[in-house]
KOLSE-651253 format. One line per 10 residues: their letters; for each residue z, y, x of C-alpha. Coordinates in Angstrom, 1 decimal, padded with zeros to 4 digits. Layout:
KOLSE-651253
A	Z/Y/X ~ ...
This chain:
KOLSE-651253
MRTSPEIDAL	-000.1/000.0/-000.2 ~ -000.6/003.5/001.4 ~ 001.8/005.6/003.0 ~ 002.9/008.3/001.2 ~ 001.8/010.7/003.3 ~ -001.5/009.0/003.3 ~ -001.6/009.5/-000.8 ~ -000.7/012.9/-000.3 ~ -004.0/013.8/001.5 ~ -005.7/011.9/-001.0
VSDLLLEQGR	-004.6/014.0/-004.0 ~ -005.0/017.6/-001.9 ~ -008.5/015.8/-001.0 ~ -009.7/015.6/-004.4 ~ -008.3/018.9/-005.1 ~ -010.4/020.4/-002.9 ~ -013.4/018.2/-003.8 ~ -012.5/018.6/-008.0 ~ -010.5/020.9/-008.2 ~ -008.1/019.1/-010.0
YDPIELLLAE	-006.0/016.3/-009.7 ~ -007.1/013.4/-011.8 ~ -004.8/009.9/-011.4 ~ -008.4/008.1/-012.4 ~ -009.8/009.8/-009.9 ~ -007.7/008.7/-007.4 ~ -007.3/004.8/-008.7 ~ -011.4/005.1/-008.2 ~ -011.2/006.7/-004.9 ~ -009.0/003.8/-003.6
GRLAYEDYEQ	-010.9/001.0/-005.0 ~ -008.2/-000.4/-007.5 ~ -010.5/001.0/-010.3 ~ -013.8/-000.3/-010.4 ~ -016.5/002.5/-011.8 ~ -018.5/-000.5/-013.9 ~ -014.8/-001.3/-015.4 ~ -014.6/002.1/-015.9 ~ -017.4/002.3/-017.8 ~ -016.7/-000.7/-020.0
WRGAAGGYLE	-013.7/000.6/-021.1 ~ -015.1/004.3/-022.0 ~ -018.1/002.1/-024.1 ~ -015.0/001.2/-026.8 ~ -015.1/-002.3/-024.6 ~ -011.4/-002.4/-025.8 ~ -008.6/-003.1/-024.5 ~ -006.2/-001.2/-021.2 ~ -007.6/000.7/-018.7 ~ -004.4/-001.2/-016.9
EALFGDPERA	-005.9/-004.3/-017.4 ~ -008.9/-003.1/-015.0 ~ -007.1/-002.3/-012.8 ~ -007.3/-004.6/-009.2 ~ -003.9/-006.0/-007.8 ~ -000.2/-005.6/-008.4 ~ -000.6/-002.6/-011.2 ~ 003.5/-001.8/-010.2 ~ 001.9/-000.9/-006.8 ~ -000.8/001.2/-008.6
RAMLEQAARH	001.8/002.7/-010.7 ~ 004.1/003.6/-007.9 ~ 001.3/005.4/-005.9 ~ 000.1/007.0/-009.0 ~ 003.8/008.2/-009.2 ~ 003.7/009.4/-005.8 ~ 001.0/011.5/-006.4 ~ 001.9/013.1/-009.6 ~ 005.1/014.2/-007.5 ~ 003.1/015.6/-004.6
ARALGLEPER	000.7/017.4/-007.5 ~ 003.8/019.2/-008.9 ~ 005.0/020.2/-005.3 ~ 001.9/021.7/-005.0 ~ 002.3/023.6/-008.1 ~ -000.1/022.1/-010.0 ~ -000.2/022.2/-013.9 ~ 000.0/018.9/-015.4 ~ -002.5/018.6/-018.5 ~ -002.5/015.7/-020.6
QQYLAWGGSE	-006.0/014.1/-021.2 ~ -007.4/012.4/-024.4 ~ -009.7/009.4/-023.8 ~ -012.4/008.8/-026.3 ~ -015.1/006.2/-026.5 ~ -018.5/007.0/-025.5 ~ -021.7/006.8/-027.5 ~ -021.9/005.4/-030.7 ~ -020.5/007.3/-033.5 ~ -017.2/005.8/-033.3
RRSLACARDT	-015.4/009.0/-031.0 ~ -012.1/006.7/-031.1 ~ -008.9/007.3/-028.9 ~ -008.8/004.7/-026.0 ~ -005.4/004.0/-024.3 ~ -004.9/003.9/-021.1 ~ -001.6/001.8/-021.0 ~ 000.7/-000.2/-023.3 ~ 003.8/001.2/-021.9 ~ 004.4/004.5/-022.8
DFDGLLRTRY	005.4/006.2/-019.4 ~ 002.4/004.4/-017.5 ~ 000.0/005.2/-020.2 ~ 000.9/009.3/-019.7 ~ 001.0/008.8/-016.1 ~ -002.7/007.3/-016.6 ~ -003.7/010.5/-018.7 ~ -002.2/012.9/-017.0 ~ -003.9/015.5/-014.3 ~ -003.1/018.3/-012.6
RRPDDQPQLD	-005.0/021.5/-012.1 ~ -004.3/024.9/-010.8 ~ -002.0/027.5/-012.9 ~ -003.9/030.0/-014.9 ~ -003.1/032.7/-012.6 ~ -005.8/031.0/-009.8 ~ -008.5/031.0/-012.3 ~ -011.6/028.7/-011.4 ~ -015.2/031.0/-011.6 ~ -016.3/031.0/-015.4
LFMDSGSTVL	-019.7/029.8/-015.0 ~ -020.6/031.3/-018.7 ~ -019.7/034.8/-018.5 ~ -020.3/036.0/-022.5 ~ -017.3/034.7/-024.6 ~ -019.5/033.5/-027.4 ~ -021.9/031.9/-025.6 ~ -019.4/030.2/-023.8 ~ -018.3/028.4/-026.9 ~ -022.1/027.3/-027.6
ANAVTRALAG	-022.4/026.2/-023.7 ~ -019.4/024.8/-023.3 ~ -020.5/022.3/-026.1 ~ -023.5/020.9/-024.7 ~ -021.7/020.3/-021.0 ~ -018.8/018.5/-023.2 ~ -021.6/016.3/-024.9 ~ -023.1/015.5/-021.8 ~ -019.7/014.5/-019.9 ~ -019.2/012.7/-022.9
RDAAEAQRAL	-022.2/011.0/-022.8 ~ -023.5/012.0/-026.4 ~ -027.1/012.3/-025.8 ~ -027.6/013.2/-029.4 ~ -024.8/016.0/-029.6 ~ -025.7/017.2/-026.6 ~ -029.6/018.1/-028.1 ~ -027.7/019.9/-031.1 ~ -025.5/021.8/-029.5 ~ -028.2/022.8/-026.5
QRLRDGDPGH	-030.3/023.9/-030.2 ~ -027.3/026.4/-031.0 ~ -027.4/028.0/-027.7 ~ -031.2/028.0/-027.8 ~ -030.6/030.0/-031.7 ~ -027.4/032.2/-031.4 ~ -028.4/033.2/-027.4 ~ -032.0/032.7/-026.2 ~ -031.6/034.8/-023.2 ~ -028.6/032.7/-021.5
ARLGQLERLV	-028.9/032.6/-018.0 ~ -028.1/028.7/-017.9 ~ -030.3/027.5/-020.4 ~ -033.1/026.6/-018.6 ~ -030.4/024.2/-016.4 ~ -028.8/023.1/-019.2 ~ -031.8/021.9/-021.0 ~ -032.6/020.3/-017.8 ~ -029.8/018.3/-017.6 ~ -030.0/017.2/-021.8
ESARSVDLPV	-033.8/016.2/-020.9 ~ -032.6/014.1/-018.2 ~ -029.6/012.5/-020.1 ~ -032.7/011.7/-023.3 ~ -034.4/010.0/-020.6 ~ -031.9/006.9/-019.3 ~ -033.7/004.5/-021.3 ~ -037.2/005.2/-020.6 ~ -039.0/003.2/-017.5 ~ -039.0/004.7/-013.9
TDPAAELETL	-042.6/004.9/-012.9 ~ -042.4/006.7/-009.3 ~ -038.7/005.4/-007.9 ~ -039.7/007.7/-004.4 ~ -039.9/010.8/-006.5 ~ -037.1/009.9/-009.0 ~ -034.8/009.5/-006.3 ~ -036.1/013.3/-004.7 ~ -035.9/014.8/-008.3 ~ -032.1/013.3/-008.6
ERQLVPLAED	-030.8/013.8/-005.4 ~ -032.3/017.3/-005.2 ~ -032.1/018.8/-008.3 ~ -030.3/017.2/-010.8 ~ -027.2/016.4/-008.7 ~ -026.5/019.7/-007.8 ~ -027.0/021.2/-010.9 ~ -025.1/018.6/-012.9 ~ -022.3/019.1/-010.4 ~ -022.8/022.9/-010.9
LLGADARHFL	-022.6/023.0/-014.3 ~ -020.2/019.6/-015.2 ~ -017.8/020.2/-012.3 ~ -016.0/016.3/-011.5 ~ -016.8/015.3/-015.3 ~ -020.6/015.5/-013.4 ~ -020.2/011.4/-012.1 ~ -020.1/010.2/-015.7 ~ -023.4/012.6/-016.2 ~ -025.6/011.1/-013.8
APLWRRLGQA	-023.9/007.1/-013.3 ~ -026.3/005.9/-016.1 ~ -029.6/007.9/-013.9 ~ -028.0/005.9/-010.4 ~ -028.4/002.9/-012.9 ~ -031.7/003.3/-014.2 ~ -033.1/004.2/-010.9 ~ -031.3/001.3/-008.9 ~ -032.7/-001.1/-011.7 ~ -036.2/000.3/-010.5
LLGLGFDPER	-035.8/-000.3/-007.0 ~ -034.3/-004.3/-007.2 ~ -036.5/-006.4/-005.1 ~ -037.9/-003.6/-003.2 ~ -037.4/-004.9/000.6 ~ -035.4/-002.1/002.8 ~ -037.6/000.4/004.5 ~ -035.3/002.1/007.9 ~ -037.8/005.2/007.4 ~ -036.7/005.7/003.8
PRLHASHTAE	-033.2/004.7/004.1 ~ -032.4/006.1/001.0 ~ -034.9/004.1/-001.3 ~ -033.2/000.9/-001.7 ~ -030.9/-000.5/-004.8 ~ -027.6/-000.4/-001.9 ~ -028.0/003.8/-002.0 ~ -027.8/004.2/-005.4 ~ -025.4/001.2/-005.6 ~ -023.3/003.3/-003.4
RLGDWQGVVA	-023.7/006.2/-005.5 ~ -023.1/004.3/-008.2 ~ -019.7/003.0/-007.0 ~ -020.9/-000.4/-007.7 ~ -019.2/-002.0/-004.4 ~ -020.5/-005.2/-005.2 ~ -024.0/-004.2/-006.2 ~ -023.9/-002.7/-002.7 ~ -023.0/-005.9/-001.3 ~ -025.8/-008.0/-002.9
AVEAEPDWRR	-028.2/-006.2/-002.1 ~ -027.5/-005.4/001.6 ~ -026.8/-008.9/002.0 ~ -030.4/-010.1/000.1 ~ -032.1/-008.0/003.2 ~ -032.9/-011.2/005.9 ~ -032.2/-009.0/008.5 ~ -029.5/-006.4/007.2 ~ -027.1/-007.1/010.4 ~ -029.6/-005.3/012.6
QPELLRRHAC	-030.0/-002.3/010.2 ~ -027.6/000.5/011.4 ~ -027.2/001.7/007.8 ~ -027.1/-001.1/006.0 ~ -024.2/-002.4/008.2 ~ -021.8/001.1/007.4 ~ -022.9/000.5/003.4 ~ -022.0/-003.1/003.7 ~ -018.7/-002.2/005.9 ~ -017.3/000.4/002.8
ARERLHEPWP	-018.0/-001.5/000.2 ~ -016.5/-004.7/001.4 ~ -013.3/-001.8/002.0 ~ -013.1/-000.4/-001.5 ~ -013.2/-004.3/-002.4 ~ -010.5/-005.0/-000.3 ~ -011.9/-007.7/001.8 ~ -011.1/-005.7/005.3 ~ -012.2/-008.3/007.4 ~ -015.7/-008.4/006.5
ALASWMLLCW	-016.0/-004.9/006.9 ~ -014.6/-004.8/010.1 ~ -017.0/-006.9/011.2 ~ -019.6/-005.0/010.0 ~ -018.1/-002.2/012.0 ~ -018.1/-004.4/015.3 ~ -021.8/-004.8/014.5 ~ -022.3/-001.3/013.9 ~ -020.7/-000.8/017.5 ~ -022.1/-003.7/019.5
RFPAQAEAIG	-025.8/-002.9/018.4 ~ -026.1/000.9/017.4 ~ -023.7/002.6/019.4 ~ -024.8/006.1/019.0 ~ -024.5/005.7/015.4 ~ -020.6/003.5/015.2 ~ -019.2/007.3/015.0 ~ -019.5/006.7/011.5 ~ -016.6/004.8/011.6 ~ -014.3/007.8/012.1
RDAAPEWRAQ	-016.1/009.3/008.8 ~ -016.3/006.4/006.5 ~ -014.1/003.8/007.4 ~ -010.8/002.7/005.8 ~ -007.7/005.0/007.0 ~ -006.0/003.0/009.6 ~ -009.9/002.5/011.6 ~ -010.3/006.2/011.0 ~ -007.1/006.7/012.8 ~ -007.8/004.0/015.7
WREFGELEPE	-010.9/006.0/016.0 ~ -009.7/009.5/016.9 ~ -007.2/007.9/019.2 ~ -010.5/005.9/020.7 ~ -012.3/009.4/021.1 ~ -009.4/010.5/023.5 ~ -008.7/007.9/025.6 ~ -008.8/008.7/029.5 ~ -011.5/007.7/031.1 ~ -013.2/007.5/028.1
LPGEDFPAWL	-015.0/004.5/026.7 ~ -018.5/003.9/025.0 ~ -019.4/003.3/021.4 ~ -019.8/-000.2/022.1 ~ -016.4/-000.9/023.4 ~ -014.1/000.3/020.5 ~ -014.0/-003.3/019.4 ~ -012.6/-004.4/022.7 ~ -010.5/-001.6/023.0 ~ -009.9/-002.3/018.8
LLRRPGLAAR	-008.9/-005.9/020.4 ~ -006.6/-005.0/022.9 ~ -004.5/-003.3/020.0 ~ -004.9/-005.8/017.8 ~ -005.1/-009.5/019.6 ~ -005.1/-010.9/016.4 ~ -008.6/-009.9/015.8 ~ -010.6/-012.1/017.2 ~ -009.4/-014.7/015.0 ~ -010.3/-012.7/011.9
LDAETLGAAP	-014.2/-012.9/013.2 ~ -016.8/-015.4/011.7 ~ -018.7/-017.1/014.1 ~ -022.0/-015.3/013.8 ~ -020.3/-012.1/014.6 ~ -018.6/-013.4/017.7 ~ -021.9/-014.7/018.7 ~ -023.1/-011.0/018.6 ~ -020.7/-010.0/020.9 ~ -020.7/-008.7/024.4
ATFGSICRLL	-020.0/-010.4/027.4 ~ -016.9/-007.3/027.8 ~ -015.6/-008.5/024.5 ~ -015.5/-012.1/025.3 ~ -013.8/-011.2/028.5 ~ -010.9/-009.6/026.4 ~ -010.5/-012.5/024.3 ~ -010.3/-014.6/026.8 ~ -008.2/-012.3/028.8 ~ -005.9/-012.1/025.9
SEDTGSGTME	-006.1/-016.2/025.0 ~ -002.2/-017.9/025.1 ~ -004.5/-020.9/026.6 ~ -006.4/-018.8/029.9 ~ -005.8/-021.6/032.5 ~ -007.3/-021.4/035.7 ~ -010.2/-019.0/033.8 ~ -008.0/-015.8/033.9 ~ -008.4/-014.7/037.1 ~ -012.5/-015.3/036.6
ARRTLKNTDP	-012.7/-013.0/033.5 ~ -010.3/-010.6/035.2 ~ -013.6/-009.9/037.9 ~ -016.0/-010.3/035.3 ~ -014.8/-007.4/033.1 ~ -013.8/-005.1/036.3 ~ -017.4/-005.5/037.7 ~ -019.0/-005.0/033.8 ~ -016.8/-002.5/032.8 ~ -014.1/-001.1/035.3
DLFTHYLQSM	-013.2/001.5/032.6 ~ -012.3/-001.0/030.2 ~ -010.7/-002.8/033.2 ~ -008.4/000.0/033.1 ~ -007.3/000.2/029.5 ~ -007.0/-003.6/029.7 ~ -004.4/-003.1/033.1 ~ -002.9/-000.2/030.8 ~ -002.3/-002.2/027.5 ~ -000.4/-005.1/030.0
A	002.2/-002.9/031.7
């Protein structure tokens, strides 16, 4: 389970990114709630959201309690959220948990107090009501209501500064059931136009509007092989944007040579971590270091907090080590890691990693001196760090 400082940092990150702290966003970010399961719950699947949480519910509850304490310590104001089912005419209220306290914890988000106002995108008060009705419907995935609200805005304020942008989003919401005829053009439109526009107009709720569009494009990309010249035109990319971590793994591992593509290794490692599968993730990070050391810095940006912290410490070493040596240096800190790696990953390891494995083995025997000589001759700086770790 995360430590209190790590949870506090996550709350601060969400506040910076979204302008508020939402406990469900924290669960999604932590991989304790799959976005697909959240969608099913919002889609009137029935039941309680707590039933979809990964792992021990009490651990999730403790994490959210700590996050709420930190939000209050930051001076944020609580705001109870009502969740309505998406789609259809029955907009019924959904329950988060059986226990009243846990239900309240899940549905209470925190925002900056009124004396710290956010930018109002719609300046005129009458137009604000009309435009906000459109954005609420879009965030709630109610395309029909969004179209009706848009028409009211056209009638009430045909010169509204954001009318064209809202029309663009409503048009996109109504197109989710249409086939994709040109995936490359669709990706370009989605990433360069719709994503920034939705984030601007819908804020933190942009995710819910965009998810069906990412899924639609991902379906069109299924079976399309990975092209390193166009790495985003692949189902693993759309699944990553959607937060479908099982989909990322499936799309990556469907590629016969995925372990020799740096971007696929990164996506695979990130997805495995979100699925709480740390050892397959670590294997992919190690392969990235060994085969593409110039791109290993992704560990410091995208890996789990534990490995990000280790990467920062690795970057401050004296003497410095190249990215290729990160797995071997990590082994000096955590000797048991080698036992967690599969044979295929170990088979790809450089000789220096093998030397460290032999030197750390409890049964090195007469090969100890030979392993020392080999490591000293092939990688003297790593050998220095080995000696320091033995001191």
